[in-house]
C-alpha positions in Angstrom: -21.0 -23.6 -16.6 -19.5 -21.7 -13.7 -15.8 -21.8 -13.0 -15.2 -24.6 -10.5 -11.8 -24.6 -9.0 -10.6 -21.3 -7.6 -7.7 -20.5 -5.2 -8.5 -17.9 -2.6 -5.6 -16.2 -0.8 -6.3 -14.5 2.6 -3.8 -11.8 3.4 -3.3 -11.5 7.2 -1.2 -9.5 9.6 -2.2 -8.3 13.0 -5.9 -7.9 13.2 -7.4 -11.3 14.3 -10.8 -9.8 15.1 -11.2 -8.5 11.6 -9.9 -11.8 10.2 -12.5 -13.8 12.2 -15.3 -11.7 10.7 -14.0 -12.3 7.2 -13.7 -16.1 7.9 -17.3 -16.2 9.2 -18.5 -14.6 6.0 -16.5 -17.1 3.9 -18.0 -20.0 5.9 -21.5 -18.7 5.0 -20.8 -18.7 1.2 -23.5 -20.4 -0.9 -21.0 -21.8 -3.4 -18.0 -23.2 -1.7 -17.5 -26.3 -3.8 -14.1 -26.4 -5.5 -12.7 -23.5 -3.5 -9.3 -23.9 -1.8 -8.2 -21.4 0.9 -4.7 -20.2 1.7 -3.8 -18.1 4.7 -0.8 -15.8 4.0 0.4 -14.6 7.4 3.1 -12.0 7.9 5.3 -11.9 10.9 5.9 -9.4 13.7 9.6 -8.2 13.5 10.6 -6.7 10.2 13.4 -8.6 8.4 15.1 -5.5 7.2 14.7 -2.7 9.8 14.2 -5.1 12.8 11.3 -2.9 13.9 8.5 -4.7 15.7 5.4 -3.9 13.7 3.0 -6.3 15.5 2.2 -7.9 18.8 3.2 -11.6 18.3 0.1 -12.6 20.2 -2.0 -11.1 17.4 -0.1 -13.2 14.9 -0.7 -16.4 16.9 -4.4 -15.5 17.2 -4.7 -14.9 13.5 -3.2 -18.3 12.6 -5.5 -20.0 15.2 -8.6 -18.2 13.7 -7.8 -19.6 10.3 -7.1 -23.1 11.6 -10.5 -23.1 13.4 -12.5 -21.8 10.4 -14.9 -24.3 8.9 -13.6 -24.1 5.3 -12.7 -26.8 2.8 -9.1 -27.4 1.7 -7.2 -25.0 4.0 -3.5 -24.3 3.7 -1.3 -21.9 5.8 1.8 -20.0 4.7 3.5 -18.4 7.7 6.3 -15.8 7.4 8.8 -16.2 10.3 9.7 -12.5 10.0 7.7 -9.4 8.9 8.4 -8.9 5.2 5.8 -6.1 4.8 2.7 -6.0 2.7 4.6 -5.5 -0.7 6.7 -8.6 -0.5 4.0 -10.5 1.4 1.3 -10.0 -1.2 3.7 -10.5 -4.1 4.6 -13.9 -2.7 1.0 -14.8 -2.4 0.1 -13.7 -5.9 3.1 -15.6 -7.4 2.2 -18.8 -5.6 -1.6 -18.7 -6.2 -1.4 -17.8 -9.9 1.0 -20.6 -10.6 -1.3 -23.2 -9.1 -4.8 -22.0 -10.1 -6.3 -20.9 -13.3 -8.4 -18.4 -11.3 -7.5 -16.6 -8.1 -9.0 -14.3 -5.6 -6.9 -12.3 -3.1 -8.7 -11.1 0.0 -7.4 -8.8 2.7 -8.4 -9.6 6.2 -10.4 -6.5 7.0 -13.5 -7.2 4.9 -16.8 -8.9 5.2 -18.4 -10.5 2.1 -22.0 -11.2 1.0 -22.9 -14.9 1.2 -23.3 -14.7 -2.6 -19.9 -13.2 -3.2 -18.1 -16.4 -4.3 -21.0 -17.4 -6.5 -20.9 -14.0 -8.3 -17.1 -14.2 -8.6 -17.5 -17.5 -10.5 -20.1 -15.8 -12.8 -17.7 -12.9 -13.5 -14.7 -15.1 -14.0 -16.5 -17.0 -16.8 -17.3 -13.6 -18.5 -13.8 -12.0 -18.2 -12.0 -15.0 -19.5 -13.2 -13.8 -22.9 -12.2 -10.2 -22.2 -8.4 -10.1 -22.4 -8.4 -6.3 -21.8 -9.7 -6.9 -18.2 -6.9 -7.5 -15.7 -9.1 -8.2 -12.6 -12.3 -7.3 -11.0 -13.7 -6.4 -7.6 -17.3 -6.9 -6.3 -16.9 -3.6 -4.6 -16.8 -2.2 -1.1 -18.5 1.2 -1.8 -21.7 1.9 -3.8 -21.1 3.9 -6.9 -24.8 4.8 -7.2 -27.4 6.2 -4.8 -28.5 3.7 -2.3 -32.1 3.7 -3.6 -30.8 2.8 -7.1 -28.9 -0.3 -5.9 -31.4 -2.9 -7.0 -31.4 -1.7 -10.7 -27.6 -1.6 -10.8 -26.8 -5.0 -9.3 -25.5 -6.4 -12.7 -23.5 -3.3 -13.7 -19.7 -2.8 -13.7 -17.5 0.1 -14.5 -13.8 0.7 -15.1 -11.9 1.9 -12.1 -9.0 1.6 -9.6 -10.8 0.8 -6.3 -9.1 -0.5 -3.2 -7.6 -4.0 -3.7 -9.4 -5.4 -0.6 -10.9 -8.3 -2.6 -9.7 -8.8 -6.1 -10.3 -11.8 -8.5 -8.5 -12.5 -11.8 -7.7 -15.1 -14.4 -4.1 -16.0 -13.6 -2.9 -15.5 -17.2 -3.5 -11.8 -16.7 -0.9 -11.7 -13.9 1.7 -13.2 -16.2 1.2 -10.3 -18.6 1.4 -7.6 -15.9 4.1 -9.3 -13.9 7.1 -7.9 -15.9 6.0 -4.4 -15.2 5.3 -5.1 -11.5 8.8 -6.6 -11.2 10.2 -3.1 -12.0 8.3 -1.8 -8.9 9.1 -4.9 -6.8 12.8 -4.4 -7.4 12.5 -1.1 -5.5 10.9 -2.6 -2.4 12.2 -6.1 -2.1 15.2 -5.2 0.1 13.7 -2.7 2.5 11.0 -2.3 5.2 7.8 -1.6 3.2 7.1 1.4 5.4 10.5 2.9 4.3 10.0 2.2 0.6 11.7 4.8 -1.7 8.8 7.0 -2.7 10.8 9.2 -5.1 12.2 6.2 -7.0 8.7 4.7 -7.3 7.3 8.0 -8.6 10.1 8.1 -11.2 9.3 4.6 -12.3 5.6 5.6 -12.8 6.8 8.6 -14.9 8.8 6.3 -17.1 5.8 4.0 -17.5 3.6 7.0 -18.2 1.4 6.1 -15.2 -0.2 9.3 -13.8 -1.4 8.2 -10.4 0.9 8.8 -7.4 0.1 6.1 -4.8 3.5 4.4 -4.1 1.8 1.5 -2.3 2.1 -2.1 -3.7 -1.5 -1.7 -4.8 -0.5 1.4 -6.8 2.3 -0.7 -8.3 -0.2 -3.4 -9.4 -2.5 -0.7 -10.9 0.5 0.6 -12.9 1.5 -2.9 -14.0 -2.0 -3.8 -15.2 -2.2 -0.5 -17.2 1.3 -0.8 -18.6 0.3 -4.3 -19.9 -2.7 -2.8 -21.7 -5.4 -3.9 -19.3 -7.8 -2.3 -16.9 -9.7 -3.2 -13.7 -13.5 -3.3 -13.3 -15.7 -3.0 -10.3 -19.4 -3.5 -9.6 -21.5 -0.4 -9.2 -23.1 -2.0 -6.1 -20.8 -3.4 -3.4 -21.1 -7.0 -2.2 -18.9 -6.5 0.8 -17.9 -4.0 3.4 -14.5 -3.0 4.9 -13.8 -3.2 8.6 -10.4 -1.7 8.2 -10.9 1.8 9.6 -7.5 1.5 11.3 -4.6 0.1 9.3 -1.4 0.7 7.3 -3.1 3.0 4.8 -6.2 4.1 6.7 -7.3 6.1 9.7 -10.8 6.2 11.2 -11.5 9.8 10.1 -10.4 9.2 6.5 -12.4 6.0 6.5 -15.6 7.9 7.5 -14.9 10.8 5.1 -14.7 8.4 2.2 -18.0 6.8 3.2 -16.8 3.3 3.9 -18.7 3.2 7.2 -22.1 3.6 5.4 -22.1 0.8 2.8 -24.9 -1.6 4.0 -26.7 -3.4 2.6 -24.2 -5.5 0.7 -26.2 -8.7 0.3 -29.2 -9.0 -2.1 -31.7 -11.8 -2.7 -31.4 -11.4 -6.5 -27.7 -12.4 -6.3 -28.8 -16.0 -5.6 -29.8 -16.3 -9.3 -28.0 -13.5 -11.1 -26.2 -15.2 -14.0 -24.7 -12.5 -16.0 -23.2 -9.0 -15.5 -23.0 -6.1 -17.9 -19.3 -5.4 -18.5 -18.1 -1.9 -19.6 
């Protein structure tokens, strides 16, 4: 029995063209029943620094793209000001995990396999019994040679991949949340781009977390680990990233890491795959 109701949060800022591609891939999902979609749209002018971080026209176009998408049960949450990705994603995670047993958070700069949501449901049913797993990703980069993809479709490994498309049982967030709040306290009153890196690094040291990314994604990795859980990711990606240019990426870096060479990401066997091999 696959997980039925699932809340899907779409994190959006200033890339309406990327968002439209994601929305088209969501419209093409083979297993949409019971899914409810929430747009989380950040604003243009930062609430703390008053710096203009986006063209307001791009904000309007992003909202319009979501409104036009042919998806069931759509809801929009619009920030009047720019609060930055840390506060913005925390707000989305808090809202979604309080209202749904199972949640997926998607950033706007990805395209998903048409079987992505079906496979998410399969995995959610499995990880409900694995309280050591915080969340999972269906991946955006192959962890095996391309010619070995077919034989690795059902495999997952532990890891800390990009948080571009993460799914979890909401109860896991409640366990990691107290640790993330220690991180959140350091970013909640400032422009995210001006976050206190030294203070965040010191927090990681106290938590005995050895990675050094001070991003809010890094904060979530730290919180999951501090709560005694780990993330898992499929060996074969079921999506690709379109975010070569963004807050944390530049085109050269994107190419060097191989994110521009991750097709195919949809496989016929995914239509019937009914169990994964968890690490």
